[in-house]
N, CA, C, O and the ligand as a Tripos MOL2 file, in Angstrom:
@<TRIPOS>MOLECULE
protein
  233   231    59     0     0
PROTEIN
NO_CHARGES

@<TRIPOS>ATOM
      1 N         175.0810  136.0800  103.2000 N.3       1 MET1
      2 CA        174.1640  135.9810  102.0550 C.3       1 MET1
      3 C         172.7660  135.6280  102.5740 C.2       1 MET1
      4 O         172.6110  134.6480  103.3020 O.2       1 MET1
      5 N         171.7540  136.4080  102.2100 N.am      2 PRO2
      6 CA        170.4050  136.1410  102.7310 C.3       2 PRO2
      7 C         169.8660  134.7950  102.2520 C.2       2 PRO2
      8 O         170.0400  134.4020  101.0990 O.2       2 PRO2
      9 N         169.2320  134.1310  103.1470 N.am      3 ARG3
     10 CA        168.6390  132.8520  102.7760 C.3       3 ARG3
     11 C         167.2990  133.0770  102.0900 C.2       3 ARG3
     12 O         166.6070  134.0650  102.3350 O.2       3 ARG3
     13 N         166.9570  132.1410  101.2330 N.am      4 ILE4
     14 CA        165.6410  132.1580  100.5950 C.3       4 ILE4
     15 C         164.6900  131.3900  101.5010 C.2       4 ILE4
     16 O         164.9310  130.2330  101.8470 O.2       4 ILE4
     17 N         163.6140  132.0520  101.8740 N.am      5 MET5
     18 CA        162.6780  131.5130  102.8500 C.3       5 MET5
     19 C         161.3210  131.2490  102.2100 C.2       5 MET5
     20 O         160.9710  131.8590  101.2000 O.2       5 MET5
     21 N         160.5830  130.3610  102.7910 N.am      6 ILE6
     22 CA        159.1650  130.2220  102.4400 C.3       6 ILE6
     23 C         158.3690  130.1810  103.7390 C.2       6 ILE6
     24 O         158.9160  130.0080  104.8280 O.2       6 ILE6
     25 N         157.0910  130.3410  103.5890 N.am      7 LYS7
     26 CA        156.2140  130.2130  104.7490 C.3       7 LYS7
     27 C         155.6880  128.7840  104.7580 C.2       7 LYS7
     28 O         155.0920  128.3270  103.7820 O.2       7 LYS7
     29 N         155.9060  128.0970  105.8400 N.am      8 CYS8
     30 CA        155.4280  126.7150  105.9360 C.3       8 CYS8
     31 C         153.9090  126.7020  105.8370 C.2       8 CYS8
     32 O         153.2390  127.3610  106.6320 O.2       8 CYS8
     33 N         153.3490  125.9650  104.8760 N.am      9 PRO9
     34 CA        151.8930  125.9590  104.7180 C.3       9 PRO9
     35 C         151.1740  125.2640  105.8680 C.2       9 PRO9
     36 O         149.9670  125.4380  106.0380 O.2       9 PRO9
     37 N         151.8800  124.5000  106.6350 N.am     10 THR10
     38 CA        151.2530  123.7890  107.7530 C.3      10 THR10
     39 C         151.2160  124.6360  109.0170 C.2      10 THR10
     40 O         150.1930  124.7090  109.6980 O.2      10 THR10
     41 N         152.3330  125.2690  109.3220 N.am     11 THR11
     42 CA        152.4220  126.0130  110.5850 C.3      11 THR11
     43 C         152.3910  127.5290  110.3970 C.2      11 THR11
     44 O         152.1700  128.2680  111.3560 O.2      11 THR11
     45 N         152.6140  128.0000  109.1550 N.am     12 GLY12
     46 CA        152.6600  129.4360  108.9120 C.3      12 GLY12
     47 C         153.9670  130.0830  109.3180 C.2      12 GLY12
     48 O         154.1200  131.3000  109.2070 O.2      12 GLY12
     49 N         154.9170  129.2770  109.7900 N.am     13 GLN13
     50 CA        156.2160  129.8260  110.1860 C.3      13 GLN13
     51 C         157.0960  130.0380  108.9660 C.2      13 GLN13
     52 O         156.9500  129.3560  107.9520 O.2      13 GLN13
     53 N         158.0170  130.9970  109.0780 N.am     14 ASP14
     54 CA        159.0120  131.1800  108.0300 C.3      14 ASP14
     55 C         160.0920  130.1190  108.1870 C.2      14 ASP14
     56 O         160.6250  129.9220  109.2790 O.2      14 ASP14
     57 N         160.4100  129.4400  107.0960 N.am     15 VAL15
     58 CA        161.4430  128.4170  107.1590 C.3      15 VAL15
     59 C         162.4230  128.5950  106.0030 C.2      15 VAL15
     60 O         162.0370  129.0260  104.9160 O.2      15 VAL15
     61 N         163.6700  128.2670  106.2350 N.am     16 ALA16
     62 CA        164.7070  128.3900  105.2050 C.3      16 ALA16
     63 C         164.5710  127.2510  104.2030 C.2      16 ALA16
     64 O         164.2850  126.1120  104.5720 O.2      16 ALA16
     65 N         164.7800  127.5800  102.9270 N.am     17 THR17
     66 CA        164.6990  126.5520  101.8860 C.3      17 THR17
     67 C         166.0100  125.8110  101.7130 C.2      17 THR17
     68 O         166.0610  124.7810  101.0410 O.2      17 THR17
     69 N         167.0780  126.3350  102.3210 N.am     18 GLY18
     70 CA        168.3960  125.7440  102.1120 C.3      18 GLY18
     71 C         169.1430  126.4090  100.9730 C.2      18 GLY18
     72 O         170.3060  126.0950  100.7190 O.2      18 GLY18
     73 N         168.4710  127.3350  100.2790 N.am     19 MET19
     74 CA        169.1280  128.0880   99.2170 C.3      19 MET19
     75 C         169.3110  129.5250   99.6700 C.2      19 MET19
     76 O         168.6550  129.9800  100.6070 O.2      19 MET19
     77 N         170.2080  130.2350   98.9960 N.am     20 SER20
     78 CA        170.4090  131.6410   99.3310 C.3      20 SER20
     79 C         170.7030  132.4190   98.0580 C.2      20 SER20
     80 O         170.9820  131.8390   97.0080 O.2      20 SER20
     81 N         170.6360  133.7300   98.1650 N.am     21 SER21
     82 CA        170.8610  134.6120   97.0280 C.3      21 SER21
     83 C         171.6690  135.8010   97.5150 C.2      21 SER21
     84 O         171.4340  136.2770   98.6260 O.2      21 SER21
     85 N         172.6130  136.2980   96.7270 N.am     22 PRO22
     86 CA        173.4920  137.3730   97.1950 C.3      22 PRO22
     87 C         172.7280  138.6310   97.5920 C.2      22 PRO22
     88 O         173.0800  139.2790   98.5780 O.2      22 PRO22
     89 N         171.6990  138.9800   96.8500 N.am     23 ASP23
     90 CA        170.9190  140.1740   97.1640 C.3      23 ASP23
     91 C         169.6020  140.1260   96.4020 C.2      23 ASP23
     92 O         169.3650  139.2300   95.5930 O.2      23 ASP23
     93 N         168.7530  141.1060   96.6780 N.am     24 GLN24
     94 CA        167.4120  141.1190   96.0790 C.3      24 GLN24
     95 C         167.4800  141.2040   94.5540 C.2      24 GLN24
     96 O         166.6810  140.5870   93.8490 O.2      24 GLN24
     97 N         168.4480  141.9770   94.0590 N.am     25 LYS25
     98 CA        168.5650  142.1480   92.6030 C.3      25 LYS25
     99 C         168.8650  140.8070   91.9310 C.2      25 LYS25
    100 O         168.2310  140.4440   90.9400 O.2      25 LYS25
    101 N         169.8220  140.0870   92.4720 N.am     26 SER26
    102 CA        170.1440  138.7780   91.8990 C.3      26 SER26
    103 C         168.9530  137.8430   92.0080 C.2      26 SER26
    104 O         168.6610  137.0670   91.0990 O.2      26 SER26
    105 N         168.2870  137.9350   93.1200 N.am     27 TYR27
    106 CA        167.1200  137.0790   93.3360 C.3      27 TYR27
    107 C         166.0540  137.3720   92.2790 C.2      27 TYR27
    108 O         165.4630  136.4550   91.7090 O.2      27 TYR27
    109 N         165.8150  138.6700   92.0250 N.am     28 ASP28
    110 CA        164.8000  139.0520   91.0450 C.3      28 ASP28
    111 C         165.1960  138.6440   89.6300 C.2      28 ASP28
    112 O         164.3420  138.2830   88.8200 O.2      28 ASP28
    113 N         166.4760  138.7030   89.3390 N.am     29 GLU29
    114 CA        166.9230  138.4820   87.9600 C.3      29 GLU29
    115 C         167.1540  137.0210   87.6310 C.2      29 GLU29
    116 O         167.0350  136.6120   86.4750 O.2      29 GLU29
    117 N         167.4780  136.2460   88.6250 N.am     30 ASN30
    118 CA        167.8220  134.8590   88.3350 C.3      30 ASN30
    119 C         166.6100  133.9570   88.4090 C.2      30 ASN30
    120 O         165.7810  134.0420   89.3150 O.2      30 ASN30
    121 N         166.5450  133.0960   87.4250 N.am     31 GLU31
    122 CA        165.4610  132.1320   87.4090 C.3      31 GLU31
    123 C         165.6710  131.1040   88.5100 C.2      31 GLU31
    124 O         166.7680  130.5720   88.6810 O.2      31 GLU31
    125 N         164.6240  130.8380   89.2410 N.am     32 ILE32
    126 CA        164.6890  129.7450   90.2090 C.3      32 ILE32
    127 C         163.6700  128.7130   89.7820 C.2      32 ILE32
    128 O         162.4850  129.0080   89.6260 O.2      32 ILE32
    129 N         164.1410  127.5250   89.6000 N.am     33 PHE33
    130 CA        163.2280  126.4730   89.1840 C.3      33 PHE33
    131 C         162.5160  125.9360   90.4110 C.2      33 PHE33
    132 O         162.9620  126.1050   91.5460 O.2      33 PHE33
    133 N         161.4220  125.2990   90.1500 N.am     34 ASP34
    134 CA        160.6520  124.7700   91.2790 C.3      34 ASP34
    135 C         161.4960  123.8170   92.1080 C.2      34 ASP34
    136 O         162.2970  123.0430   91.5860 O.2      34 ASP34
    137 N         161.2920  123.8970   93.3950 N.am     35 HIS35
    138 CA        162.0540  123.0450   94.3000 C.3      35 HIS35
    139 C         161.1100  122.4320   95.3110 C.2      35 HIS35
    140 O         159.9730  122.8720   95.4830 O.2      35 HIS35
    141 N         161.5890  121.4550   95.9440 N.am     36 ILE36
    142 CA        160.8410  120.8890   97.0670 C.3      36 ILE36
    143 C         161.7060  121.0150   98.3070 C.2      36 ILE36
    144 O         162.8470  120.5530   98.3390 O.2      36 ILE36
    145 N         161.1510  121.6400   99.3180 N.am     37 LEU37
    146 CA        161.8220  121.6910  100.6110 C.3      37 LEU37
    147 C         161.5020  120.3960  101.3530 C.2      37 LEU37
    148 O         160.3480  120.0800  101.6410 O.2      37 LEU37
    149 N         162.5510  119.6770  101.6440 N.am     38 LYS38
    150 CA        162.3530  118.4240  102.3740 C.3      38 LYS38
    151 C         162.6770  118.6440  103.8470 C.2      38 LYS38
    152 O         163.5520  119.4400  104.1860 O.2      38 LYS38
    153 N         161.9850  117.9530  104.6940 N.am     39 PHE39
    154 CA        162.2070  118.0590  106.1330 C.3      39 PHE39
    155 C         162.1250  119.5160  106.5810 C.2      39 PHE39
    156 O         163.0600  120.0660  107.1630 O.2      39 PHE39
    157 N         160.9950  120.1070  106.2940 N.am     40 CYS40
    158 CA        160.7180  121.4820  106.7040 C.3      40 CYS40
    159 C         161.1270  121.7020  108.1590 C.2      40 CYS40
    160 O         160.8240  120.8900  109.0320 O.2      40 CYS40
    161 N         161.8250  122.8250  108.4050 N.am     41 GLY41
    162 CA        162.2960  123.1180  109.7490 C.3      41 GLY41
    163 C         161.1690  123.3290  110.7570 C.2      41 GLY41
    164 O         161.3880  123.2220  111.9640 O.2      41 GLY41
    165 N         159.9820  123.6250  110.2770 N.am     42 ALA42
    166 CA        158.8590  123.8800  111.1850 C.3      42 ALA42
    167 C         158.0190  122.6320  111.4290 C.2      42 ALA42
    168 O         157.6010  122.3820  112.5600 O.2      42 ALA42
    169 N         157.7660  121.8470  110.3890 N.am     43 CYS43
    170 CA        156.8290  120.7270  110.5650 C.3      43 CYS43
    171 C         157.4020  119.3880  110.1190 C.2      43 CYS43
    172 O         156.7420  118.3580  110.2530 O.2      43 CYS43
    173 N         158.6340  119.3920  109.5850 N.am     44 ASP44
    174 CA        159.2910  118.1620  109.1670 C.3      44 ASP44
    175 C         158.6760  117.5540  107.9010 C.2      44 ASP44
    176 O         159.0200  116.4350  107.5210 O.2      44 ASP44
    177 N         157.7850  118.2760  107.2610 N.am     45 GLY45
    178 CA        157.1590  117.7860  106.0310 C.3      45 GLY45
    179 C         157.9320  118.2130  104.7940 C.2      45 GLY45
    180 O         158.9750  118.8590  104.8930 O.2      45 GLY45
    181 N         157.4090  117.8440  103.6220 N.am     46 ASP46
    182 CA        157.9890  118.2650  102.3440 C.3      46 ASP46
    183 C         157.0490  119.2850  101.7090 C.2      46 ASP46
    184 O         155.8400  119.0670  101.6350 O.2      46 ASP46
    185 N         157.6200  120.4040  101.2520 N.am     47 HIS47
    186 CA        156.7890  121.4150  100.6060 C.3      47 HIS47
    187 C         157.3730  121.7780   99.2570 C.2      47 HIS47
    188 O         158.5290  122.1940   99.1810 O.2      47 HIS47
    189 N         156.5980  121.6300   98.1810 N.am     48 PRO48
    190 CA        157.0430  122.1920   96.9130 C.3      48 PRO48
    191 C         156.9490  123.7160   97.0090 C.2      48 PRO48
    192 O         156.0240  124.2390   97.6300 O.2      48 PRO48
    193 N         157.8790  124.4190   96.4130 N.am     49 TRP49
    194 CA        157.8090  125.8790   96.4590 C.3      49 TRP49
    195 C         158.3280  126.4420   95.1410 C.2      49 TRP49
    196 O         159.0420  125.7700   94.3960 O.2      49 TRP49
    197 N         157.9600  127.6620   94.8790 N.am     50 ASP50
    198 CA        158.4920  128.3640   93.7190 C.3      50 ASP50
    199 C         158.7500  129.8080   94.1270 C.2      50 ASP50
    200 O         158.5040  130.2130   95.2630 O.2      50 ASP50
    201 N         159.2540  130.5670   93.1630 N.am     51 LYS51
    202 CA        159.6820  131.9180   93.4930 C.3      51 LYS51
    203 C         158.5440  132.7810   94.0090 C.2      51 LYS51
    204 O         158.7570  133.6710   94.8320 O.2      51 LYS51
    205 N         157.3480  132.5220   93.5320 N.am     52 GLU52
    206 CA        156.2280  133.3650   93.9360 C.3      52 GLU52
    207 C         155.8940  133.1960   95.4140 C.2      52 GLU52
    208 O         155.3460  134.1040   96.0390 O.2      52 GLU52
    209 N         156.2190  132.0550   95.9600 N.am     53 SER53
    210 CA        155.8740  131.8290   97.3640 C.3      53 SER53
    211 C         157.0870  132.0450   98.2710 C.2      53 SER53
    212 O         156.9760  131.9520   99.4940 O.2      53 SER53
    213 N         158.2340  132.3310   97.6750 N.am     54 ALA54
    214 CA        159.4630  132.4780   98.4560 C.3      54 ALA54
    215 C         159.8490  133.9440   98.5900 C.2      54 ALA54
    216 O         159.3730  134.7960   97.8390 O.2      54 ALA54
    217 N         160.7070  134.2210   99.5450 N.am     55 PHE55
    218 CA        161.1780  135.5900   99.7610 C.3      55 PHE55
    219 C         162.5550  135.5220  100.3920 C.2      55 PHE55
    220 O         162.9400  134.5060  100.9720 O.2      55 PHE55
    221 N         163.2880  136.6140  100.2730 N.am     56 LEU56
    222 CA        164.6080  136.6770  100.8880 C.3      56 LEU56
    223 C         164.4630  137.0670  102.3420 C.2      56 LEU56
    224 O         163.6480  137.9280  102.6750 O.2      56 LEU56
    225 N         165.2280  136.4570  103.2010 N.am     57 GLU57
    226 CA        165.1830  136.8710  104.6020 C.3      57 GLU57
    227 C         165.8000  138.2530  104.7170 C.2      57 GLU57
    228 O         166.7150  138.5970  103.9690 O.2      57 GLU57
    229 N         165.3050  139.0310  105.6400 N.am     58 SER58
    230 CA        165.8080  140.3970  105.7570 C.3      58 SER58
    231 C         166.6660  140.5240  106.9970 C.2      58 SER58
    232 O         167.1880  141.6030  107.2780 O.2      58 SER58
    233 ZN        156.3440  122.8560  107.0160 Zn       59 ZN59
@<TRIPOS>BOND
     1     1     2 1
     2     2     3 1
     3     3     4 2
     4     3     5 am
     5     5     6 1
     6     6     7 1
     7     7     8 2
     8     7     9 am
     9     9    10 1
    10    10    11 1
    11    11    12 2
    12    11    13 am
    13    13    14 1
    14    14    15 1
    15    15    16 2
    16    15    17 am
    17    17    18 1
    18    18    19 1
    19    19    20 2
    20    19    21 am
    21    21    22 1
    22    22    23 1
    23    23    24 2
    24    23    25 am
    25    25    26 1
    26    26    27 1
    27    27    28 2
    28    27    29 am
    29    29    30 1
    30    30    31 1
    31    31    32 2
    32    31    33 am
    33    33    34 1
    34    34    35 1
    35    35    36 2
    36    35    37 am
    37    37    38 1
    38    38    39 1
    39    39    40 2
    40    39    41 am
    41    41    42 1
    42    42    43 1
    43    43    44 2
    44    43    45 am
    45    45    46 1
    46    46    47 1
    47    47    48 2
    48    47    49 am
    49    49    50 1
    50    50    51 1
    51    51    52 2
    52    51    53 am
    53    53    54 1
    54    54    55 1
    55    55    56 2
    56    55    57 am
    57    57    58 1
    58    58    59 1
    59    59    60 2
    60    59    61 am
    61    61    62 1
    62    62    63 1
    63    63    64 2
    64    63    65 am
    65    65    66 1
    66    66    67 1
    67    67    68 2
    68    67    69 am
    69    69    70 1
    70    70    71 1
    71    71    72 2
    72    71    73 am
    73    73    74 1
    74    74    75 1
    75    75    76 2
    76    75    77 am
    77    77    78 1
    78    78    79 1
    79    79    80 2
    80    79    81 am
    81    81    82 1
    82    82    83 1
    83    83    84 2
    84    83    85 am
    85    85    86 1
    86    86    87 1
    87    87    88 2
    88    87    89 am
    89    89    90 1
    90    90    91 1
    91    91    92 2
    92    91    93 am
    93    93    94 1
    94    94    95 1
    95    95    96 2
    96    95    97 am
    97    97    98 1
    98    98    99 1
    99    99   100 2
   100    99   101 am
   101   101   102 1
   102   102   103 1
   103   103   104 2
   104   103   105 am
   105   105   106 1
   106   106   107 1
   107   107   108 2
   108   107   109 am
   109   109   110 1
   110   110   111 1
   111   111   112 2
   112   111   113 am
   113   113   114 1
   114   114   115 1
   115   115   116 2
   116   115   117 am
   117   117   118 1
   118   118   119 1
   119   119   120 2
   120   119   121 am
   121   121   122 1
   122   122   123 1
   123   123   124 2
   124   123   125 am
   125   125   126 1
   126   126   127 1
   127   127   128 2
   128   127   129 am
   129   129   130 1
   130   130   131 1
   131   131   132 2
   132   131   133 am
   133   133   134 1
   134   134   135 1
   135   135   136 2
   136   135   137 am
   137   137   138 1
   138   138   139 1
   139   139   140 2
   140   139   141 am
   141   141   142 1
   142   142   143 1
   143   143   144 2
   144   143   145 am
   145   145   146 1
   146   146   147 1
   147   147   148 2
   148   147   149 am
   149   149   150 1
   150   150   151 1
   151   151   152 2
   152   151   153 am
   153   153   154 1
   154   154   155 1
   155   155   156 2
   156   155   157 am
   157   157   158 1
   158   158   159 1
   159   159   160 2
   160   159   161 am
   161   161   162 1
   162   162   163 1
   163   163   164 2
   164   163   165 am
   165   165   166 1
   166   166   167 1
   167   167   168 2
   168   167   169 am
   169   169   170 1
   170   170   171 1
   171   171   172 2
   172   171   173 am
   173   173   174 1
   174   174   175 1
   175   175   176 2
   176   175   177 am
   177   177   178 1
   178   178   179 1
   179   179   180 2
   180   179   181 am
   181   181   182 1
   182   182   183 1
   183   183   184 2
   184   183   185 am
   185   185   186 1
   186   186   187 1
   187   187   188 2
   188   187   189 am
   189   189   190 1
   190   190   191 1
   191   191   192 2
   192   191   193 am
   193   193   194 1
   194   194   195 1
   195   195   196 2
   196   195   197 am
   197   197   198 1
   198   198   199 1
   199   199   200 2
   200   199   201 am
   201   201   202 1
   202   202   203 1
   203   203   204 2
   204   203   205 am
   205   205   206 1
   206   206   207 1
   207   207   208 2
   208   207   209 am
   209   209   210 1
   210   210   211 1
   211   211   212 2
   212   211   213 am
   213   213   214 1
   214   214   215 1
   215   215   216 2
   216   215   217 am
   217   217   218 1
   218   218   219 1
   219   219   220 2
   220   219   221 am
   221   221   222 1
   222   222   223 1
   223   223   224 2
   224   223   225 am
   225   225   226 1
   226   226   227 1
   227   227   228 2
   228   227   229 am
   229   229   230 1
   230   230   231 1
   231   231   232 2
@<TRIPOS>SUBSTRUCTURE
     1 MET1         2 RESIDUE 1 A MET
     2 PRO2         6 RESIDUE 1 A PRO
     3 ARG3        10 RESIDUE 1 A ARG
     4 ILE4        14 RESIDUE 1 A ILE
     5 MET5        18 RESIDUE 1 A MET
     6 ILE6        22 RESIDUE 1 A ILE
     7 LYS7        26 RESIDUE 1 A LYS
     8 CYS8        30 RESIDUE 1 A CYS
     9 PRO9        34 RESIDUE 1 A PRO
    10 THR10       38 RESIDUE 1 A THR
    11 THR11       42 RESIDUE 1 A THR
    12 GLY12       46 RESIDUE 1 A GLY
    13 GLN13       50 RESIDUE 1 A GLN
    14 ASP14       54 RESIDUE 1 A ASP
    15 VAL15       58 RESIDUE 1 A VAL
    16 ALA16       62 RESIDUE 1 A ALA
    17 THR17       66 RESIDUE 1 A THR
    18 GLY18       70 RESIDUE 1 A GLY
    19 MET19       74 RESIDUE 1 A MET
    20 SER20       78 RESIDUE 1 A SER
    21 SER21       82 RESIDUE 1 A SER
    22 PRO22       86 RESIDUE 1 A PRO
    23 ASP23       90 RESIDUE 1 A ASP
    24 GLN24       94 RESIDUE 1 A GLN
    25 LYS25       98 RESIDUE 1 A LYS
    26 SER26      102 RESIDUE 1 A SER
    27 TYR27      106 RESIDUE 1 A TYR
    28 ASP28      110 RESIDUE 1 A ASP
    29 GLU29      114 RESIDUE 1 A GLU
    30 ASN30      118 RESIDUE 1 A ASN
    31 GLU31      122 RESIDUE 1 A GLU
    32 ILE32      126 RESIDUE 1 A ILE
    33 PHE33      130 RESIDUE 1 A PHE
    34 ASP34      134 RESIDUE 1 A ASP
    35 HIS35      138 RESIDUE 1 A HIS
    36 ILE36      142 RESIDUE 1 A ILE
    37 LEU37      146 RESIDUE 1 A LEU
    38 LYS38      150 RESIDUE 1 A LYS
    39 PHE39      154 RESIDUE 1 A PHE
    40 CYS40      158 RESIDUE 1 A CYS
    41 GLY41      162 RESIDUE 1 A GLY
    42 ALA42      166 RESIDUE 1 A ALA
    43 CYS43      170 RESIDUE 1 A CYS
    44 ASP44      174 RESIDUE 1 A ASP
    45 GLY45      178 RESIDUE 1 A GLY
    46 ASP46      182 RESIDUE 1 A ASP
    47 HIS47      186 RESIDUE 1 A HIS
    48 PRO48      190 RESIDUE 1 A PRO
    49 TRP49      194 RESIDUE 1 A TRP
    50 ASP50      198 RESIDUE 1 A ASP
    51 LYS51      202 RESIDUE 1 A LYS
    52 GLU52      206 RESIDUE 1 A GLU
    53 SER53      210 RESIDUE 1 A SER
    54 ALA54      214 RESIDUE 1 A ALA
    55 PHE55      218 RESIDUE 1 A PHE
    56 LEU56      222 RESIDUE 1 A LEU
    57 GLU57      226 RESIDUE 1 A GLU
    58 SER58      230 RESIDUE 1 A SER
    59 ZN59       233 GROUP 0 **** ****
C-alpha cells in the first residue's frame, strides 16, 4: 500500500507521514483531516500537513 508522503518544509526531502492509502482513487475520494507529522524522518521536527501538501509515493 503506497504511503502518504509530504515534503519536509525544512529540508525539502520527501518524508512518510505514517499513513497510507490503497491507491490514488481512494486517496482522491477519501477525506483526510489535517494531521501533524511528529518526529519528521528528515529533520525530527513536527509538521502540520493536509491533503494539498501531501502525495502518494509512487
Ligand atoms: Zn522535517
